[in-house]
BAPA-165239 format. One record per residue (C-alpha): x, y, z. Coordinates in pm, whole numbers, plus 32768, in hexadecimal, padded with zeros to 4 digits. Example, Ala and Ser with C-alpha at 12.3 -4.5 7.8 and 13.67 -1.06 7.14 Angstrom:
2
84CE7E3E830C 85577F9682CA 
REM end
This chain:
215
C50C24F0B4CB C3B8248BB594 C2992482B50F C13C24F0B610 BFEB24A1B59A BEEA25CAB5B1 BD7A251CB62D BC4525C4B680 BB79259BB7BD BAA32469B722 BBEF23D2B6ED BC042407B55F BD542441B4BF BD83255EB438 BEFB25CCB3B8 C02C2567B41A C1532662B4AE C2B52626B49B C3CB26C3B58E C4F8270BB4E0 C61D2640B59C C6C62739B5E0 C5E7276FB709 C6232627B77B C7C22623B79D C7E526A8B8E2 C7EE25F6BA1D C8272627BB78 C8F32540BC33 C81923EFBC9A C8C92463BE29 C84625A2BDEF C702251CBD6D C71C2438BECB C790253FBFDA C6532629BF53 C56524F5BFA8 C5E924B1C0D4 C5C82606C104 C4642628C110 C404250BC1D1 C4C0259CC2CE C4762706C2D9 C2B82657C2D6 C34925B7C41B C2FC267DC562 C3B92612C635 C2D8262EC77B C2BB24D6C815 C2C62509C97E C2CA241ACAAF C339242FCC17 C4152379CCCD C3E42312CE1F C474248ACEA4 C30A24FFCDF2 C1FA23DCCE6E C122245BCF7D C0FE235AD05C C14A22E9D1F4 C2382315D282 C21921F3D35F C2C820B9D329 C2041F86D27B C2351ECFD37B C3621EDBD494 C4BA1E65D480 C4F51D2DD52D C42D1BD1D5AF C3911BB8D467 C46B1AD0D3AD C4651BD3D245 C51F1CEED19D C54B1E38D254 C43E1F47D1A7 C49020ADD202 C3502130D123 C21D210DD04B C2D321C0CF3F C3AC210DCF0D C397206ACDA8 C3491EEBCE06 C1DF1FA2CE7C C0991FD2CDF3 C0952162CD76 C22E2167CDFD C3092246CD51 C38821FDCBF5 C5312190CBE6 C5F92261CAE1 C47822CFCA21 C48B2397C8D1 C4AD252EC95B C42A2675C871 C59026ADC7A8 C60A27CEC751 C5EB2883C5E8 C6022760C4EF C5C227F9C39C C6DB27B9C278 C6CB28BCC197 C6DA288DC009 C7792998BF5E C6422A0CBE40 C72929B7BD22 C781285CBDA5 C5FF280FBDF7 C5C028A2BC3F C6B527B9BBCD C63026ACBC8D C4BA26D6BC2B C53B2728BABC C5D425F2BAAC C49C2529BB64 C3BE25CDBA2E C4B62558B937 C4E523EAB9B6 C32123DDB9B8 C35E2448B82B C4712374B79F C3B6223AB842 C285229BB79D C1C12293B8A9 C119241BB893 C00A24B2B7DC BF6C25F5B78C BE142636B79E BD2B2722B753 BCC527F7B84E BB7828AFB87D BAEA2890B9E3 B97628EAB99D B93027DEB8E4 B95C26E2B9EA B88026BEBAEA B8A4254ABB65 B9982441BBDF B91C236DBA8B B9D0242CB9BC BB19244BBA3F BAEF22BDBAA1 BA8D2262B924 BBA8234EB87E BCCB229AB99C BC0C215BB949 BC2B21D6B7A8 BDB92209B7F8 BDDD20CFB8A1 BE4B2122BA15 BD1D2158BACA BDF6205CBB9D BF282107BBD1 BF982235BC9A BF842344BBB8 BFD224C5BBDF BF2E25AABB55 BFC0272ABB19 BF34284DBAE2 BEC629A1BB52 BE192A01BC93 BD422B03BBF4 BC942A1CBB01 BC6228BBBBC7 BB2628DCBC9B BA7127DBBBF3 BB6B26F2BB7D BBF626DEBCD2 BA7D26A9BD88 BA6B259FBC80 BB9A24F0BCBF BBE024D3BE45 BAE023B7BE54 BBB922E8BD68 BD112257BE3D BE792270BE02 BE1123CBBD2D BE9924F7BD74 BE77266BBCBB BF61275EBD16 BFBE28AABC9F C0F028F3BBA8 C1BD29DFBCDA C15728FFBDEB C1AA27CEBD60 C2FC270FBE04 C4032607BDD7 C32D24F7BE8B C1D72515BDD4 C27824E4BC99 C38823B4BD0D C249231EBD9A C14E231BBC78 C16D2233BB8F C0EA22F0BA6A C0A424A2BA17 BF972519B9B3 BFC72662B937 BED62782B8FE BF032849B7A1 BEDA29A4B82D C03E297DB8F7 C0F028EBB7E2 C1B92A49B7FE C21A2A00B972 C28B2897B909 C3732933B7DC C3F92A36B8D1 C466290BB9AB C4FE283CB8B1 C5CA2986B80C C6172A89B959 C57D29AFBA74 C4B02AA0BB0E C3132AC6BAE0 C27B2C21BA7B 
REM end
């Protein structure tokens, strides 16, 4: 059974919340998680790199120098790759659609497994979330320092409609991200060292752990 500590914005422990072992049992196959994370990175690429070959370079058609009599290798065009501004040999070209499809069921299973991993490693806590009481970056920094995670990569999960001030105050602290629970992806979960969950989304977390769906 995983036990999560709940803190207020000042870093004071309020209570402990237990999560049933049955919600932590099912885990996705490691290969499924890897494929999902690789798909996220591949789908983030634009595939738009483009270089010009010697046929596409707009240069003069005159020969660089005469064919014979100079003891030099014959050259036919300033667009050749050995000249400055010449064409690129085997350079990148725009590719066809490289999008990798990820099934919703697989995505939910991967996200669920990554959250369970954070719960089992005791790298997760709950925050009593009140956006109206947050107005300075110093408050967030003091909270993270009290929890001992100020220098670590931290991901905060909350609802977008409730974290305007929190997001503004958090953006000046490096390696800290705040994401809407409905838009979180596996790469963000895998990248972070510690996870902070707002108490306002515990129902969403419970839904992920039980049926793999968010509200």
